[in-house]
N, C-alpha and C positions, 0 to 999 in steps of 0.2 A: 456356475460360481466356483467350479474347480479351477478355471482359468485365471490368470493374473487380470487385475490386481488383487481379486479377492483370495484366490488360491485356498479355498476352504477344504478342510477334510470332512470325513463322514460325520463326525460329531457335530461340527459347526453347521453343515448342511441340515442335519436333522433338527437343530435348534431353529434355524431360519424357517424351515417347513412347518414345524409345530407351532411356532410363534405366529406365523402368518395365518394358520388354520384357526387359532384361538382368538385372535383379535376380532372384535366387532367392527362394523362399518366405520363408526365414528373413531374408534381407536386407531384404525388404518389411516383415516384422514389425518389424525393427529401426527402420525409419523411422517406425513409429508411436509410438515411445518418445522422450520427452524426459526425460532422467535428470538429477539434481542431481550436480554435481561437488563433492564435499566437500573435495578438495584438488588442488593442481596437481602430483600425483605421476605422472609419465610412466609408470613401470613398472606401478603399480597400475592406471592406466587401460588400458594396452595389454593387461594381463591380462584385464580385464573384457570386452574385445572377443571373447573366446571364447564369452561368453554372449550378447552383443548388440552389434551396431554401431548405435548410436542415431541417430535422425534429428536429434536436438537435445540440447543440454545446457544446463543453467541454471548460471551462475557465482554463487558467493558472493564477497563482496568480498576481493580479494587485492592484492598488489603489482602495479604496472603492468608491471614487467619479466616477472614470472612469467606473467602473463596473456597478454601479447603473444607470448611464447615458446610458450605452450600453444596459442594460437589459430592459430599457424603450424603447429604439430605436427599439429593435427587435420586439416588439409588433406592431410597426408602419410599418416596412418594409417587414415583413413576412406575408403571407396570412393565416397561421395557427400558432398559439402561439407555441413557441419552447420549447423543453426540454433543460434545462441549467444544464450541469453536471460539476463535479469537483472530483479530487481525495481526497475526505474528509476521509483520512485513519487515521490521527493522530491529527486533529484538524481544526479549521477554517483557519489556515495558508495554507491549501491545496487549497484555492481559493482567499484569500484576504491578501494583505500586512497588517501587524498588527493583524491578526488573532491569536488566541491562539494555540501554539503548545502544545496541551494537553499532549501527550506522545505516543510513539510507542505502537502498540498492544502488543507487548511483555512486555513493562513496565507495561501496564494495567494488563496483565496477572500475572506478578510478584507480584502484590498486593494481589492476591488471592481473590478479591472481585468482583463478578459479577456486583454490583451496580457501580463500576468504569467504566465498559464497557458501562453502560447506560449513565454515565455522558460524556463519550467520544461521543456517539451518540448525546446526548443533545447539546454539544458544536458545533459539526459539522453541526447539523441541523439548530440551531439558527443563527450562524454566516454565514453559507452559504446561508440560505433563506434571510438574511438581504440585501445581494447584488444581489439577483435574482435567486440563485441556486434552482432547484426543483429536482435534481437527484444527489445522492451520489454514486460514484463508490467505494462503501465500504458497508459492512465490508468484510474484507479478512477472509474467513473461511477455508483457506488452513491449513494444519497440518504439523508442522515442524519436520518431521521425519528424515530428512537427514541434518546433520550439514553442509555438503559441498554445499548445494543448495544455489546459489548465490542470489536468489530472495526472498525467504521466510524469513529467518534471523530474523530481527526485525519487519517484517510486519506481523507476525502471533500472534495469542494468544497462541502459544507454541505447545507442542507435545501431550498434553492429549486431546484425542478426545472430552471427556465430557465438559472439560473446554472451548474448541474451540466452541462446539455446544452452551453452555449456554451463553457465552459472545457474540457470534454472534447474538443470539436471542435478547439479551438485547440492543445491538446497533440498530438492525433493528426496534425494537419497539420505541426507543427513537428518532431516527432521523426522522422517518416517522410521529411522532407526530408533527413535524414542517412543514409537508407538503412537505418533501423532500423524494423522493422514494429511498429506499435502492437498491443497486445491489450486491447481494452476489457473491463472485468471489473467485477463478477462476476455474469455473466447467470444468472438473470433479475433480480438485484438484491438486494443486502444492505441493511441498515438498517431493516428493518420490525420484527423481533422483537428479543428481548434475548438471543439465544443465539449460540453460536459454532460455525460448521460444522466447526471442528477437533474439536469434542467431540460434536456431534449433528447430525442432518439438520435444517436450519433451514427456515423458512417466510417467504415474501413473501406476505402476506395480502391484498393489494389486489384490488378487483374488476377484472374485465377492463377496464371503462371507465376506472377510475382508473389502472390500470397503463399502458394505452395513452397516457394524457395525461401521464404522468410518466416512469417508466423507459423505457417504449416510445419516447417522443420523444427521450430521450437516446440510445438505441441507434440509432434511425433516423437521427438527425442525424450521429452518427460514422460509421456505415456509408455514408451518402451522401458524407460527406467523404473516404471511401477507407480507412477502417480495414481493415487487411489480415487481422487475426485477432480472435477473440473467445474469452475464457476463460469456460468453462461451470462453473458452481458447483454445489455439493452443496446447492442451495436449491430447495425446492418452490414452485410457484406454482399452488396448487390450483384457483383459479377458471379459469385458462387451460387446465389439464389437463382439467377438467370440460367446458369448452366444446368443446375439440378432440376429446375422446373422451367423448361423451355416455354416460351410464350407468357411467363408470368407478367402481370401488368405492374407498372411502377407502384400504384397504389396498394398492391397486395404484397410488396416487399416488407417484411417484418424484421425487427431485431432478432438476434439469435435466441433470445429467451422465449420467443413466441413462433420461431420458425422451425417446423419439422424437418425441412431439407438441411438446415444447418446442424441442428442437434442430432438428427438421425443419419442422413445420407452422408454428411461430411464427417462429423465427429465420431459417431459410431461405425459408419461404414468405411470411408476412405482412410480415416486415421486409426481405425480399429480400437477405439476406446471402449473398455468393458466395464469401467467402474461407475461411480455414482456422479450424477450431474445435479448441480444446484444453481438456481437462478441468482443473479446478483440481487441486491435489495429491491424488492418489489414496490417500495415506496418512491422510487425515483421517477422523475417525469418521463424518462426515456422508456419506461415500462407502462406508465399510466396513460400516455398520450395515444398510442396507436389504436387502442380498442377500449370499449367500456370494461370497467373492472369486473363486472359480473361475468364477462366473457373471458377476460385475460387471466383470472385467477385459475380456473380449471383449464384454460387454454394452454398455460404454460406446461402443465403436467401432461395434457393430451399431446402437446408438441414434442415431448421427449424429456423434460425435466423430471428428476425424481424427488427433489425437494424444493420448497417454496420459501424463499428467504424473507423474514420479516412479514408484518401485516400492517396495513394502513389502519384498519380497525379489526381486532382479532375476531370478535363475534360475527361481524359481517363477512369477513374473508372466509371463515370456516363455513358459513352458510352458503357462500358462493361455491366453495369446493364441494360441499355436499350435494348441491344442486347439479353440479357438473357430473358428479358420479351417478346420480339418480336419473339425469335425462340423457345419459350416454355420451356426453361430451367427452368424458374420460371413459373409454371402453373398459369392461371388466378386466380384460387382459392387461391393458396399459396400467390400470389402477394396481392390480396385484404385482406387476413387474416393478413399478416404482417402489411400492413398499417393500418388496423382496430385496431390492438393491439397498434400500436403507438398512434393512436388517442385515444384509450380507456385509456391508461395511462394518457394522457393529461387531458382527462375529469375526471379521478379519482382524479387527482391533483387539479381539479377546474380551469384548464387553459382556459376552454371554456366560463367562465364567466367573464364579465368586472370587472376589479379591478382598484383601485387608483394607480397612479404611485408610484414607489419606491421613498423613500427619502434618500438622502445621510445623512442628519442629523440623521434620525432614524437608519440608518445603523451603523453610528459611535457610537451610544449609545449601540449597541449590540456587535459589533466586539471588542474583547479584554476586555469585561466587567469584573469588579472586581470579581464577583462570579466565573467566568470561571478561572480567574488567581488563586483564592484561591483553586479551585479544582485541578488545575494543580500543585500547590505546594504540595498539599496532595498526589497526585499521585507519584510525585518524592520522597517525603519522604518515602512512603510506598513501593516503588518498588526497590530502590537501593539494590543490593544483595551482601553480603559478601560470596563469593563462597567458600573460604577456608582461614584460617588465621594461621600465625605463632603465637604460643601461647605467650601472653604477649606483642605483638608488639603494638596493638591498645588499647586505643586511642593514637594518636600521640600528643606530647606536645614539645613546644620549650625547656622545661627544660630537656627532655630526648632525643630528637632527632632534636636538633636545626639545625644541619648541613646536609641538604638534597641535594643529587645529583639529579637533576631533568632531566629526559630523555624523551623528547617528541617524539612521532611517529605519523606523520601527513602527509597526502598526499594532496597537493593543488588540484589535479585533482578531488578529491572527491567533490568538491564544486558544480560540475555540477548536482549532485543529492542530494542536501539538506544538506551536511555536512558542519557544521560551522568551516571554516578554521580559525584558531586562538583560538579555545577552549582550546588547550593545554597551551598556554600562559596565558589564563584566569585563569586556575587552578594554574599555578605557582604564579600569582599575588595574588590570594586569600590566598595562603599558606604564601607568604611574609607578607600580611597584618595580618596574625595570629602570626607573630613574628618569622617565620622560615627563615633560610638562604636557599633559593632554588636556587642552582647554576645550570644554564643550562650546559648540557653535550656538550663538544666540542670534536669530533672525532679526533684521531690522524692522522697525514698526512703520516705516514710510519709504517712499521711493528714493529718498535721499539716503543711500547706504553708506555715505562717507567715502573719502578717497581710497583708491585700490591700494595705495601704499600702506594703509592701516593693516592690511593682511600681508602683503608682500614682504614688508620690512619686519613684521613681528613673528612670522612663523617660518620654521625650517622644512615643514611638510604638512601636508593635509591628508588625513586618514578618514575615509568613509567606511562605515560599517552598516550594511543593509541587512536587516533581519525581517524580511518580507517573504512570505510563502504563499503558494497557490492554495486555494481554499475549495473545499467541496461546495458546490452550488455557487461558484463565482467563475465567470467565464474567462476573466483576464487578470493578469497581475502586472501592473506597471508601477513605476515609482511616482508617487504623488509628492511634487516639490513644495516647499514653503512659499507663501506669499509674502511680499509682493514679487511678481515676475520670476518665480522660481529662485527665490533668494538663496537657497542652499545648494542649487545646481553647481556643477564644477566650473564656475566662472574664472577660477584662478589656475586651472590645470596647466596653462601654458607658461605661468610664471613661477608657480611654486610646485615642487615635486608632490604628486598626488597618487595616493594608493587607494583603490576601491576594493573592499572586501565583501563578498556576498556570502552570507551564512546559509540561506535557505532557498536560493533560486540561482541556477547556473547561467541565467540568460540576461542578466541585468546589463550587459554590454549593449544591448539594443538602446538603452536610455542614456548610457555614458560612453559613446563610441570613442571619443577622443582622450579619455583617461588612459594613460600609457602603462600603468601597472594595475593589473587586476587579478584577484585571487578568489577562487571558489573553495569553500570548505565542506559543502553538501551537508551541513548540520550545525547546530548551535549548543551542543552539550558542553559542560565544563571540561570534559576530556578533549574535545575538539578545539575549544578556545585556548586551552593551555598548549596544544600542539601548534596552534596557529601562531602564538606569540613565540614559541621556540623557533619557528621558521623565520618570522619577521626579524628576530634578533641574531639569527645565523647559528643557533645551537643545533638545528636540525635542517637538513636539506629538503627542498621541495622535490618530491618524486612521483606525485600523482599525475596521471594523464587523463585529460578530458575524455569521458566515454561517449560524448555527444558533442556537437558543434556549438561551443560557447559563443562564437562569432555570429551566430544566427543567420549564417549565409550572405552576410553583408561584407563589402569591401572596407568601409569606414571603421568598423569595429576592430580591424586588424592593425590600425595605425598606431 
């Protein structure tokens, strides 16, 4: 543990060794678990300690005051200081209400500026640490090779492996400067197939050589930059499993979260990773399908994971882990090694030292601070991308295109995963404030939709705004048109100048290939929407460059 990324001194090593020696078997088992904290209910949490004193907890976004209070409480009720994690993928809003939503990784990538990825890490580290976080489940260094993949989408730095590598390193260095450990994910890499590991065990199908040159380079670079942890996913890498285990049967190829050859030989061996490994959420079907849970819970640790993320049923999973320790599934050496790495990470973060309690007032001075908001506005301005344009249409002006038919496409169910329901209407109101008549579209109630001249003669332009995002546990995202017969589809694009604006999915051209003007914003925050209207009206130029192929590899989408 003197080697990176722990780089512990004598005092820290002594703490790890003495703590490991004093913990009981059940206390060691607790250190293997990183549980999700569904609410900041002190009594409920204290009651759960009868089952497991966890080594870590993942916060979901809450109020700064409640989180600061709870982070202080954890030091009092746990016998070992905990890791406190959050999905700090696109800003402080990943952990705290009022935190800055800096921008999706794809928005950051669209600026073309590696320094913007460092700003993302800076915002996540500062705002996360302010409320007690010391572990970021980020950066995502998946590569968005497949536009149909329902998970990567806006969560990656795009499809260029070098940009993903460089922006991943920039985030790692910036977030860890705040005492928040990075967790590069999702090893061995999402973005190749079109499936969701929440629903099925997925596959990274690259050859060994191609993986080494792409995902491998991204992981190697972040590891060399000091990334302290790696999140191991429920994704298979068959070519590497076959290389590292010659003769392995197809039915024995497992996702990385259960595969010793991927966590051990590849990640720790060939890539030289010496930090802590944590499984992705163990409640995903990609983890639960390959083997019985009684075997997979201890099996993940036996295969090389140091921490087990979430529990399907905490009491049962702890019992499964205990049985795996007692029956030798997890060898004594592997058991102590995993716990030691958990403790080593805590020591590397300075958690073994006494510190002053967190202050809610101090947190409020960091969360949403003005500098972070300024950076956010700059990211929005530099990322919004004009993918293609009908000559002479932009900028829009009330003098030339006052009468706009406004067609919103929004799915309220998307609110469950961060989509801002109502963003389409916000865009319409912003256009009205600019002096446009933005008339909401009303679908006909019968097949007789009236003469086409009712639209062609009445409107100077048609503006679509799509606020539809990929969702966890949903394999595809396509536009669902109104009935009858796709009533709100772009029937008039050949007759009326039409603009299609996608807020939350860069690949909607698949469904509207003949629309001649298409814009991606990579998000729907008020800051982004304001910047969008500035660009539509010509106050700001479009400078973003698509970091992945918005044309979805098709010829007709380029028309």
